[in-house]
PyMOL Python script that loads the backbone (N, CA, C, O; Angstrom):
from pymol import cmd

cmd.read_pdbstr("""\
ATOM      1  N   MET A   1      12.980  43.470   6.840  1.00  0.00           N
ATOM      2  CA  MET A   1      12.162  43.049   5.717  1.00  0.00           C
ATOM      3  C   MET A   1      12.632  41.699   5.192  1.00  0.00           C
ATOM      4  O   MET A   1      11.815  40.903   4.729  1.00  0.00           O
ATOM      5  N   ALA A   2      13.912  41.431   5.255  1.00  0.00           N
ATOM      6  CA  ALA A   2      14.443  40.174   4.717  1.00  0.00           C
ATOM      7  C   ALA A   2      13.943  38.961   5.487  1.00  0.00           C
ATOM      8  O   ALA A   2      13.875  37.868   4.927  1.00  0.00           O
ATOM      9  N   SER A   3      13.591  39.127   6.757  1.00  0.00           N
ATOM     10  CA  SER A   3      13.127  37.982   7.543  1.00  0.00           C
ATOM     11  C   SER A   3      11.750  37.501   7.092  1.00  0.00           C
ATOM     12  O   SER A   3      11.359  36.377   7.408  1.00  0.00           O
ATOM     13  N   TYR A   4      11.011  38.333   6.360  1.00  0.00           N
ATOM     14  CA  TYR A   4       9.688  37.939   5.879  1.00  0.00           C
ATOM     15  C   TYR A   4       9.746  37.150   4.582  1.00  0.00           C
ATOM     16  O   TYR A   4       8.763  36.508   4.214  1.00  0.00           O
ATOM     17  N   ARG A   5      10.862  37.179   3.885  1.00  0.00           N
ATOM     18  CA  ARG A   5      10.960  36.513   2.591  1.00  0.00           C
ATOM     19  C   ARG A   5      10.731  35.009   2.674  1.00  0.00           C
ATOM     20  O   ARG A   5       9.957  34.482   1.875  1.00  0.00           O
ATOM     21  N   PRO A   6      11.368  34.288   3.604  1.00  0.00           N
ATOM     22  CA  PRO A   6      11.087  32.841   3.674  1.00  0.00           C
ATOM     23  C   PRO A   6       9.624  32.552   3.995  1.00  0.00           C
ATOM     24  O   PRO A   6       9.037  31.634   3.423  1.00  0.00           O
ATOM     25  N   SER A   7       9.039  33.315   4.891  1.00  0.00           N
ATOM     26  CA  SER A   7       7.633  33.102   5.237  1.00  0.00           C
ATOM     27  C   SER A   7       6.727  33.368   4.047  1.00  0.00           C
ATOM     28  O   SER A   7       5.760  32.642   3.818  1.00  0.00           O
ATOM     29  N   THR A   8       7.040  34.399   3.299  1.00  0.00           N
ATOM     30  CA  THR A   8       6.247  34.724   2.115  1.00  0.00           C
ATOM     31  C   THR A   8       6.374  33.631   1.071  1.00  0.00           C
ATOM     32  O   THR A   8       5.385  33.236   0.454  1.00  0.00           O
ATOM     33  N   ALA A   9       7.593  33.142   0.870  1.00  0.00           N
ATOM     34  CA  ALA A   9       7.813  32.067  -0.103  1.00  0.00           C
ATOM     35  C   ALA A   9       7.058  30.806   0.305  1.00  0.00           C
ATOM     36  O   ALA A   9       6.478  30.127  -0.543  1.00  0.00           O
ATOM     37  N   ILE A  10       7.064  30.495   1.583  1.00  0.00           N
ATOM     38  CA  ILE A  10       6.349  29.315   2.073  1.00  0.00           C
ATOM     39  C   ILE A  10       4.841  29.500   1.896  1.00  0.00           C
ATOM     40  O   ILE A  10       4.140  28.565   1.511  1.00  0.00           O
ATOM     41  N   ALA A  11       4.350  30.694   2.175  1.00  0.00           N
ATOM     42  CA  ALA A  11       2.915  30.961   2.016  1.00  0.00           C
ATOM     43  C   ALA A  11       2.490  30.822   0.556  1.00  0.00           C
ATOM     44  O   ALA A  11       1.439  30.248   0.269  1.00  0.00           O
ATOM     45  N   ILE A  12       3.293  31.340  -0.359  1.00  0.00           N
ATOM     46  CA  ILE A  12       2.966  31.240  -1.786  1.00  0.00           C
ATOM     47  C   ILE A  12       3.004  29.787  -2.242  1.00  0.00           C
ATOM     48  O   ILE A  12       2.114  29.333  -2.961  1.00  0.00           O
ATOM     49  N   ALA A  13       4.037  29.059  -1.824  1.00  0.00           N
ATOM     50  CA  ALA A  13       4.138  27.642  -2.199  1.00  0.00           C
ATOM     51  C   ALA A  13       2.966  26.843  -1.630  1.00  0.00           C
ATOM     52  O   ALA A  13       2.427  25.964  -2.304  1.00  0.00           O
ATOM     53  N   SER A  14       2.578  27.142  -0.411  1.00  0.00           N
ATOM     54  CA  SER A  14       1.449  26.438   0.212  1.00  0.00           C
ATOM     55  C   SER A  14       0.153  26.727  -0.519  1.00  0.00           C
ATOM     56  O   SER A  14      -0.663  25.826  -0.715  1.00  0.00           O
ATOM     57  N   TRP A  15      -0.046  27.965  -0.923  1.00  0.00           N
ATOM     58  CA  TRP A  15      -1.267  28.332  -1.642  1.00  0.00           C
ATOM     59  C   TRP A  15      -1.326  27.624  -2.992  1.00  0.00           C
ATOM     60  O   TRP A  15      -2.383  27.139  -3.395  1.00  0.00           O
ATOM     61  N   LYS A  16      -0.183  27.563  -3.697  1.00  0.00           N
ATOM     62  CA  LYS A  16      -0.136  26.856  -4.988  1.00  0.00           C
ATOM     63  C   LYS A  16      -0.426  25.370  -4.791  1.00  0.00           C
ATOM     64  O   LYS A  16      -1.130  24.764  -5.599  1.00  0.00           O
ATOM     65  N   TRP A  17       0.111  24.781  -3.728  1.00  0.00           N
ATOM     66  CA  TRP A  17      -0.125  23.368  -3.424  1.00  0.00           C
ATOM     67  C   TRP A  17      -1.610  23.127  -3.180  1.00  0.00           C
ATOM     68  O   TRP A  17      -2.186  22.164  -3.686  1.00  0.00           O
ATOM     69  N   LEU A  18      -2.222  24.014  -2.398  1.00  0.00           N
ATOM     70  CA  LEU A  18      -3.643  23.873  -2.096  1.00  0.00           C
ATOM     71  C   LEU A  18      -4.497  24.035  -3.353  1.00  0.00           C
ATOM     72  O   LEU A  18      -5.470  23.303  -3.537  1.00  0.00           O
ATOM     73  N   LYS A  19      -4.145  24.975  -4.207  1.00  0.00           N
ATOM     74  CA  LYS A  19      -4.888  25.153  -5.458  1.00  0.00           C
ATOM     75  C   LYS A  19      -4.771  23.910  -6.341  1.00  0.00           C
ATOM     76  O   LYS A  19      -5.719  23.553  -7.041  1.00  0.00           O
ATOM     77  N   GLY A  20      -3.605  23.247  -6.310  1.00  0.00           N
ATOM     78  CA  GLY A  20      -3.430  22.004  -7.061  1.00  0.00           C
ATOM     79  C   GLY A  20      -4.335  20.899  -6.540  1.00  0.00           C
ATOM     80  O   GLY A  20      -4.890  20.125  -7.320  1.00  0.00           O
ATOM     81  N   ILE A  21      -4.481  20.825  -5.232  1.00  0.00           N
ATOM     82  CA  ILE A  21      -5.377  19.823  -4.635  1.00  0.00           C
ATOM     83  C   ILE A  21      -6.820  20.088  -5.060  1.00  0.00           C
ATOM     84  O   ILE A  21      -7.560  19.155  -5.371  1.00  0.00           O
ATOM     85  N   VAL A  22      -7.215  21.351  -5.071  1.00  0.00           N
ATOM     86  CA  VAL A  22      -8.580  21.714  -5.466  1.00  0.00           C
ATOM     87  C   VAL A  22      -8.836  21.321  -6.918  1.00  0.00           C
ATOM     88  O   VAL A  22      -9.923  20.843  -7.243  1.00  0.00           O
ATOM     89  N   LYS A  23      -7.859  21.513  -7.787  1.00  0.00           N
ATOM     90  CA  LYS A  23      -8.019  21.148  -9.201  1.00  0.00           C
ATOM     91  C   LYS A  23      -8.177  19.642  -9.379  1.00  0.00           C
ATOM     92  O   LYS A  23      -8.930  19.195 -10.244  1.00  0.00           O
ATOM     93  N   ARG A  24      -7.472  18.857  -8.565  1.00  0.00           N
ATOM     94  CA  ARG A  24      -7.513  17.400  -8.695  1.00  0.00           C
ATOM     95  C   ARG A  24      -8.703  16.760  -7.992  1.00  0.00           C
ATOM     96  O   ARG A  24      -9.079  15.638  -8.330  1.00  0.00           O
ATOM     97  N   ASN A  25      -9.299  17.439  -7.031  1.00  0.00           N
ATOM     98  CA  ASN A  25     -10.362  16.854  -6.220  1.00  0.00           C
ATOM     99  C   ASN A  25     -11.517  17.849  -6.097  1.00  0.00           C
ATOM    100  O   ASN A  25     -11.378  18.893  -5.460  1.00  0.00           O
ATOM    101  N   ASP A  26     -12.643  17.524  -6.701  1.00  0.00           N
ATOM    102  CA  ASP A  26     -13.793  18.433  -6.701  1.00  0.00           C
ATOM    103  C   ASP A  26     -14.446  18.587  -5.327  1.00  0.00           C
ATOM    104  O   ASP A  26     -15.177  19.552  -5.105  1.00  0.00           O
ATOM    105  N   THR A  27     -14.201  17.667  -4.410  1.00  0.00           N
ATOM    106  CA  THR A  27     -14.823  17.759  -3.088  1.00  0.00           C
ATOM    107  C   THR A  27     -14.089  18.728  -2.165  1.00  0.00           C
ATOM    108  O   THR A  27     -14.597  19.071  -1.097  1.00  0.00           O
ATOM    109  N   VAL A  28     -12.902  19.168  -2.566  1.00  0.00           N
ATOM    110  CA  VAL A  28     -12.116  20.102  -1.758  1.00  0.00           C
ATOM    111  C   VAL A  28     -12.345  21.516  -2.289  1.00  0.00           C
ATOM    112  O   VAL A  28     -12.294  21.746  -3.497  1.00  0.00           O
ATOM    113  N   THR A  29     -12.593  22.452  -1.391  1.00  0.00           N
ATOM    114  CA  THR A  29     -12.760  23.850  -1.783  1.00  0.00           C
ATOM    115  C   THR A  29     -11.732  24.710  -1.053  1.00  0.00           C
ATOM    116  O   THR A  29     -11.261  24.355   0.027  1.00  0.00           O
ATOM    117  N   LEU A  30     -11.398  25.834  -1.656  1.00  0.00           N
ATOM    118  CA  LEU A  30     -10.467  26.761  -1.019  1.00  0.00           C
ATOM    119  C   LEU A  30     -11.147  27.446   0.161  1.00  0.00           C
ATOM    120  O   LEU A  30     -12.345  27.726   0.110  1.00  0.00           O
ATOM    121  N   PRO A  31     -10.396  27.715   1.216  1.00  0.00           N
ATOM    122  CA  PRO A  31     -10.987  28.414   2.354  1.00  0.00           C
ATOM    123  C   PRO A  31     -11.271  29.873   2.002  1.00  0.00           C
ATOM    124  O   PRO A  31     -10.626  30.452   1.128  1.00  0.00           O
ATOM    125  N   GLY A  32     -12.231  30.444   2.688  1.00  0.00           N
ATOM    126  CA  GLY A  32     -12.570  31.846   2.476  1.00  0.00           C
ATOM    127  C   GLY A  32     -11.617  32.762   3.225  1.00  0.00           C
ATOM    128  O   GLY A  32     -10.774  32.290   3.988  1.00  0.00           O
ATOM    129  N   PRO A  33     -11.741  34.062   3.015  1.00  0.00           N
ATOM    130  CA  PRO A  33     -10.842  35.011   3.665  1.00  0.00           C
ATOM    131  C   PRO A  33     -10.943  34.993   5.193  1.00  0.00           C
ATOM    132  O   PRO A  33      -9.949  35.224   5.882  1.00  0.00           O
ATOM    133  N   THR A  34     -12.126  34.723   5.717  1.00  0.00           N
ATOM    134  CA  THR A  34     -12.277  34.650   7.176  1.00  0.00           C
ATOM    135  C   THR A  34     -11.469  33.488   7.738  1.00  0.00           C
ATOM    136  O   THR A  34     -10.766  33.644   8.736  1.00  0.00           O
ATOM    137  N   ALA A  35     -11.567  32.329   7.103  1.00  0.00           N
ATOM    138  CA  ALA A  35     -10.823  31.154   7.566  1.00  0.00           C
ATOM    139  C   ALA A  35      -9.320  31.379   7.456  1.00  0.00           C
ATOM    140  O   ALA A  35      -8.564  30.999   8.349  1.00  0.00           O
ATOM    141  N   ILE A  36      -8.893  31.990   6.373  1.00  0.00           N
ATOM    142  CA  ILE A  36      -7.460  32.255   6.195  1.00  0.00           C
ATOM    143  C   ILE A  36      -6.965  33.237   7.249  1.00  0.00           C
ATOM    144  O   ILE A  36      -5.907  33.034   7.845  1.00  0.00           O
ATOM    145  N   GLY A  37      -7.726  34.297   7.477  1.00  0.00           N
ATOM    146  CA  GLY A  37      -7.334  35.288   8.476  1.00  0.00           C
ATOM    147  C   GLY A  37      -7.278  34.715   9.881  1.00  0.00           C
ATOM    148  O   GLY A  37      -6.324  34.960  10.619  1.00  0.00           O
ATOM    149  N   LEU A  38      -8.297  33.954  10.250  1.00  0.00           N
ATOM    150  CA  LEU A  38      -8.318  33.351  11.586  1.00  0.00           C
ATOM    151  C   LEU A  38      -7.208  32.321  11.758  1.00  0.00           C
ATOM    152  O   LEU A  38      -6.639  32.196  12.843  1.00  0.00           O
ATOM    153  N   THR A  39      -6.899  31.587  10.698  1.00  0.00           N
ATOM    154  CA  THR A  39      -5.810  30.618  10.758  1.00  0.00           C
ATOM    155  C   THR A  39      -4.472  31.324  10.953  1.00  0.00           C
ATOM    156  O   THR A  39      -3.646  30.886  11.754  1.00  0.00           O
ATOM    157  N   ALA A  40      -4.260  32.406  10.227  1.00  0.00           N
ATOM    158  CA  ALA A  40      -3.014  33.171  10.375  1.00  0.00           C
ATOM    159  C   ALA A  40      -2.875  33.717  11.791  1.00  0.00           C
ATOM    160  O   ALA A  40      -1.798  33.657  12.383  1.00  0.00           O
ATOM    161  N   ILE A  41      -3.961  34.247  12.327  1.00  0.00           N
ATOM    162  CA  ILE A  41      -3.930  34.763  13.698  1.00  0.00           C
ATOM    163  C   ILE A  41      -3.631  33.642  14.690  1.00  0.00           C
ATOM    164  O   ILE A  41      -2.854  33.834  15.626  1.00  0.00           O
ATOM    165  N   ALA A  42      -4.237  32.480  14.493  1.00  0.00           N
ATOM    166  CA  ALA A  42      -3.995  31.343  15.395  1.00  0.00           C
ATOM    167  C   ALA A  42      -2.537  30.914  15.351  1.00  0.00           C
ATOM    168  O   ALA A  42      -1.945  30.622  16.390  1.00  0.00           O
ATOM    169  N   TRP A  43      -1.948  30.874  14.152  1.00  0.00           N
ATOM    170  CA  TRP A  43      -0.539  30.487  14.030  1.00  0.00           C
ATOM    171  C   TRP A  43       0.365  31.506  14.719  1.00  0.00           C
ATOM    172  O   TRP A  43       1.323  31.133  15.397  1.00  0.00           O
ATOM    173  N   ILE A  44       0.066  32.774  14.548  1.00  0.00           N
ATOM    174  CA  ILE A  44       0.880  33.810  15.192  1.00  0.00           C
ATOM    175  C   ILE A  44       0.771  33.698  16.706  1.00  0.00           C
ATOM    176  O   ILE A  44       1.781  33.763  17.407  1.00  0.00           O
ATOM    177  N   LEU A  45      -0.439  33.531  17.214  1.00  0.00           N
ATOM    178  CA  LEU A  45      -0.618  33.397  18.664  1.00  0.00           C
ATOM    179  C   LEU A  45       0.057  32.141  19.202  1.00  0.00           C
ATOM    180  O   LEU A  45       0.634  32.163  20.290  1.00  0.00           O
ATOM    181  N   GLU A  46      -0.011  31.050  18.450  1.00  0.00           N
ATOM    182  CA  GLU A  46       0.667  29.829  18.887  1.00  0.00           C
ATOM    183  C   GLU A  46       2.180  30.023  18.888  1.00  0.00           C
ATOM    184  O   GLU A  46       2.867  29.510  19.772  1.00  0.00           O
ATOM    185  N   SER A  47       2.704  30.754  17.915  1.00  0.00           N
ATOM    186  CA  SER A  47       4.139  31.038  17.878  1.00  0.00           C
ATOM    187  C   SER A  47       4.561  31.899  19.060  1.00  0.00           C
ATOM    188  O   SER A  47       5.631  31.694  19.633  1.00  0.00           O
ATOM    189  N   VAL A  48       3.721  32.858  19.424  1.00  0.00           N
ATOM    190  CA  VAL A  48       4.005  33.683  20.603  1.00  0.00           C
ATOM    191  C   VAL A  48       4.033  32.809  21.848  1.00  0.00           C
ATOM    192  O   VAL A  48       4.894  32.983  22.710  1.00  0.00           O
ATOM    193  N   LEU A  49       3.102  31.876  21.946  1.00  0.00           N
ATOM    194  CA  LEU A  49       3.065  30.958  23.082  1.00  0.00           C
ATOM    195  C   LEU A  49       4.324  30.088  23.136  1.00  0.00           C
ATOM    196  O   LEU A  49       4.892  29.889  24.209  1.00  0.00           O
ATOM    197  N   VAL A  50       4.757  29.575  21.993  1.00  0.00           N
ATOM    198  CA  VAL A  50       5.987  28.774  21.934  1.00  0.00           C
ATOM    199  C   VAL A  50       7.178  29.623  22.357  1.00  0.00           C
ATOM    200  O   VAL A  50       8.012  29.183  23.147  1.00  0.00           O
ATOM    201  N   TRP A  51       7.253  30.844  21.827  1.00  0.00           N
ATOM    202  CA  TRP A  51       8.366  31.743  22.139  1.00  0.00           C
ATOM    203  C   TRP A  51       8.405  32.062  23.635  1.00  0.00           C
ATOM    204  O   TRP A  51       9.466  32.002  24.256  1.00  0.00           O
ATOM    205  N   GLN A  52       7.249  32.402  24.212  1.00  0.00           N
ATOM    206  CA  GLN A  52       7.196  32.749  25.630  1.00  0.00           C
ATOM    207  C   GLN A  52       7.496  31.537  26.510  1.00  0.00           C
ATOM    208  O   GLN A  52       8.204  31.660  27.510  1.00  0.00           O
ATOM    209  N   SER A  53       6.971  30.381  26.152  1.00  0.00           N
ATOM    210  CA  SER A  53       7.236  29.163  26.931  1.00  0.00           C
ATOM    211  C   SER A  53       8.717  28.817  26.916  1.00  0.00           C
ATOM    212  O   SER A  53       9.272  28.394  27.930  1.00  0.00           O
ATOM    213  N   ALA A  54       9.350  28.994  25.775  1.00  0.00           N
ATOM    214  CA  ALA A  54      10.789  28.727  25.684  1.00  0.00           C
ATOM    215  C   ALA A  54      11.568  29.679  26.586  1.00  0.00           C
ATOM    216  O   ALA A  54      12.525  29.266  27.241  1.00  0.00           O
ATOM    217  N   HIS A  55      11.171  30.939  26.625  1.00  0.00           N
ATOM    218  CA  HIS A  55      11.849  31.896  27.501  1.00  0.00           C
ATOM    219  C   HIS A  55      11.619  31.558  28.968  1.00  0.00           C
ATOM    220  O   HIS A  55      12.533  31.690  29.781  1.00  0.00           O
ATOM    221  N   TRP A  56      10.412  31.124  29.317  1.00  0.00           N
ATOM    222  CA  TRP A  56      10.151  30.708  30.697  1.00  0.00           C
ATOM    223  C   TRP A  56      11.018  29.515  31.082  1.00  0.00           C
ATOM    224  O   TRP A  56      11.407  29.371  32.241  1.00  0.00           O
ATOM    225  N   ALA A  57      11.319  28.660  30.102  1.00  0.00           N
ATOM    226  CA  ALA A  57      12.150  27.483  30.356  1.00  0.00           C
ATOM    227  C   ALA A  57      13.638  27.816  30.320  1.00  0.00           C
ATOM    228  O   ALA A  57      14.476  26.937  30.520  1.00  0.00           O
ATOM    229  N   GLY A  58      13.969  29.075  30.068  1.00  0.00           N
ATOM    230  CA  GLY A  58      15.367  29.488  30.051  1.00  0.00           C
ATOM    231  C   GLY A  58      16.055  29.297  28.710  1.00  0.00           C
ATOM    232  O   GLY A  58      17.283  29.337  28.637  1.00  0.00           O
ATOM    233  N   LEU A  59      15.290  29.093  27.655  1.00  0.00           N
ATOM    234  CA  LEU A  59      15.857  28.906  26.323  1.00  0.00           C
ATOM    235  C   LEU A  59      15.807  30.223  25.558  1.00  0.00           C
ATOM    236  O   LEU A  59      14.796  30.925  25.579  1.00  0.00           O
ATOM    237  N   ASP A  60      16.898  30.549  24.887  1.00  0.00           N
ATOM    238  CA  ASP A  60      16.948  31.769  24.084  1.00  0.00           C
ATOM    239  C   ASP A  60      16.513  31.429  22.662  1.00  0.00           C
ATOM    240  O   ASP A  60      17.327  31.031  21.829  1.00  0.00           O
ATOM    241  N   VAL A  61      15.229  31.589  22.400  1.00  0.00           N
ATOM    242  CA  VAL A  61      14.646  31.218  21.110  1.00  0.00           C
ATOM    243  C   VAL A  61      14.277  32.486  20.355  1.00  0.00           C
ATOM    244  O   VAL A  61      13.679  33.403  20.918  1.00  0.00           O
ATOM    245  N   SER A  62      14.635  32.531  19.086  1.00  0.00           N
ATOM    246  CA  SER A  62      14.280  33.687  18.266  1.00  0.00           C
ATOM    247  C   SER A  62      12.856  33.536  17.743  1.00  0.00           C
ATOM    248  O   SER A  62      12.266  32.457  17.812  1.00  0.00           O
ATOM    249  N   TRP A  63      12.314  34.632  17.219  1.00  0.00           N
ATOM    250  CA  TRP A  63      10.966  34.610  16.660  1.00  0.00           C
ATOM    251  C   TRP A  63      10.863  33.628  15.493  1.00  0.00           C
ATOM    252  O   TRP A  63       9.903  32.859  15.449  1.00  0.00           O
ATOM    253  N   PRO A  64      11.814  33.618  14.539  1.00  0.00           N
ATOM    254  CA  PRO A  64      11.727  32.627  13.452  1.00  0.00           C
ATOM    255  C   PRO A  64      11.785  31.180  13.959  1.00  0.00           C
ATOM    256  O   PRO A  64      11.145  30.297  13.388  1.00  0.00           O
ATOM    257  N   ASP A  65      12.549  30.940  15.025  1.00  0.00           N
ATOM    258  CA  ASP A  65      12.599  29.593  15.599  1.00  0.00           C
ATOM    259  C   ASP A  65      11.228  29.181  16.140  1.00  0.00           C
ATOM    260  O   ASP A  65      10.789  28.049  15.935  1.00  0.00           O
ATOM    261  N   ALA A  66      10.566  30.092  16.822  1.00  0.00           N
ATOM    262  CA  ALA A  66       9.234  29.798  17.366  1.00  0.00           C
ATOM    263  C   ALA A  66       8.236  29.545  16.242  1.00  0.00           C
ATOM    264  O   ALA A  66       7.386  28.662  16.352  1.00  0.00           O
ATOM    265  N   LEU A  67       8.335  30.313  15.167  1.00  0.00           N
ATOM    266  CA  LEU A  67       7.449  30.109  14.021  1.00  0.00           C
ATOM    267  C   LEU A  67       7.724  28.765  13.357  1.00  0.00           C
ATOM    268  O   LEU A  67       6.796  28.081  12.926  1.00  0.00           O
ATOM    269  N   LEU A  68       8.992  28.387  13.275  1.00  0.00           N
ATOM    270  CA  LEU A  68       9.346  27.083  12.699  1.00  0.00           C
ATOM    271  C   LEU A  68       8.795  25.942  13.552  1.00  0.00           C
ATOM    272  O   LEU A  68       8.262  24.971  13.015  1.00  0.00           O
ATOM    273  N   VAL A  69       8.919  26.048  14.863  1.00  0.00           N
ATOM    274  CA  VAL A  69       8.381  25.015  15.753  1.00  0.00           C
ATOM    275  C   VAL A  69       6.869  24.895  15.564  1.00  0.00           C
ATOM    276  O   VAL A  69       6.335  23.787  15.520  1.00  0.00           O
ATOM    277  N   THR A  70       6.187  26.019  15.452  1.00  0.00           N
ATOM    278  CA  THR A  70       4.741  26.000  15.227  1.00  0.00           C
ATOM    279  C   THR A  70       4.408  25.335  13.902  1.00  0.00           C
ATOM    280  O   THR A  70       3.487  24.522  13.825  1.00  0.00           O
ATOM    281  N   THR A  71       5.155  25.678  12.860  1.00  0.00           N
ATOM    282  CA  THR A  71       4.916  25.098  11.535  1.00  0.00           C
ATOM    283  C   THR A  71       5.110  23.590  11.547  1.00  0.00           C
ATOM    284  O   THR A  71       4.299  22.854  10.984  1.00  0.00           O
ATOM    285  N   VAL A  72       6.174  23.129  12.182  1.00  0.00           N
ATOM    286  CA  VAL A  72       6.442  21.690  12.252  1.00  0.00           C
ATOM    287  C   VAL A  72       5.359  20.985  13.070  1.00  0.00           C
ATOM    288  O   VAL A  72       4.927  19.889  12.714  1.00  0.00           O
ATOM    289  N   ALA A  73       4.922  21.607  14.161  1.00  0.00           N
ATOM    290  CA  ALA A  73       3.877  20.998  14.992  1.00  0.00           C
ATOM    291  C   ALA A  73       2.564  20.865  14.220  1.00  0.00           C
ATOM    292  O   ALA A  73       1.890  19.839  14.317  1.00  0.00           O
ATOM    293  N   VAL A  74       2.203  21.883  13.466  1.00  0.00           N
ATOM    294  CA  VAL A  74       0.967  21.818  12.678  1.00  0.00           C
ATOM    295  C   VAL A  74       1.110  20.799  11.555  1.00  0.00           C
ATOM    296  O   VAL A  74       0.191  20.022  11.298  1.00  0.00           O
ATOM    297  N   ALA A  75       2.260  20.800  10.888  1.00  0.00           N
ATOM    298  CA  ALA A  75       2.485  19.834   9.802  1.00  0.00           C
ATOM    299  C   ALA A  75       2.428  18.403  10.323  1.00  0.00           C
ATOM    300  O   ALA A  75       1.914  17.518   9.640  1.00  0.00           O
ATOM    301  N   ALA A  76       2.948  18.170  11.516  1.00  0.00           N
ATOM    302  CA  ALA A  76       2.912  16.823  12.086  1.00  0.00           C
ATOM    303  C   ALA A  76       1.478  16.386  12.392  1.00  0.00           C
ATOM    304  O   ALA A  76       1.166  15.196  12.342  1.00  0.00           O
ATOM    305  N   GLN A  77       0.621  17.332  12.702  1.00  0.00           N
ATOM    306  CA  GLN A  77      -0.775  17.004  13.001  1.00  0.00           C
ATOM    307  C   GLN A  77      -1.560  16.618  11.757  1.00  0.00           C
ATOM    308  O   GLN A  77      -2.504  15.832  11.840  1.00  0.00           O
ATOM    309  N   ILE A  78      -1.181  17.164  10.602  1.00  0.00           N
ATOM    310  CA  ILE A  78      -1.938  16.886   9.381  1.00  0.00           C
ATOM    311  C   ILE A  78      -1.243  15.899   8.459  1.00  0.00           C
ATOM    312  O   ILE A  78      -1.794  15.535   7.421  1.00  0.00           O
ATOM    313  N   ALA A  79      -0.047  15.461   8.816  1.00  0.00           N
ATOM    314  CA  ALA A  79       0.688  14.510   7.974  1.00  0.00           C
ATOM    315  C   ALA A  79      -0.021  13.154   7.984  1.00  0.00           C
ATOM    316  O   ALA A  79      -0.564  12.739   9.007  1.00  0.00           O
ATOM    317  N   PRO A  80      -0.012  12.471   6.846  1.00  0.00           N
ATOM    318  CA  PRO A  80      -0.679  11.151   6.793  1.00  0.00           C
ATOM    319  C   PRO A  80       0.047  10.099   7.604  1.00  0.00           C
ATOM    320  O   PRO A  80      -0.390   8.949   7.657  1.00  0.00           O
TER     321      PRO A  80
END
""", "prot")
cmd.dss("prot")
cmd.show_as("cartoon", "prot")
cmd.util.cbc("prot")
cmd.orient("prot")
């Protein structure tokens, strides 16, 4: 259960950040539950792909490491 705490904290912080953007910019709207659910599934599947690819390459990568790599890769794609 303790391994979920950082992910939960990041999710809450991200949601608060997004709500702040919506308050400051009327053209931005919050995503619906379908978009949030599909995004979460995509991130999990991408993390599984990172984890499996690392194992195929002979690297001993933990699940949190694969999730971190996915998070950094997505953040790099949306960074200004």
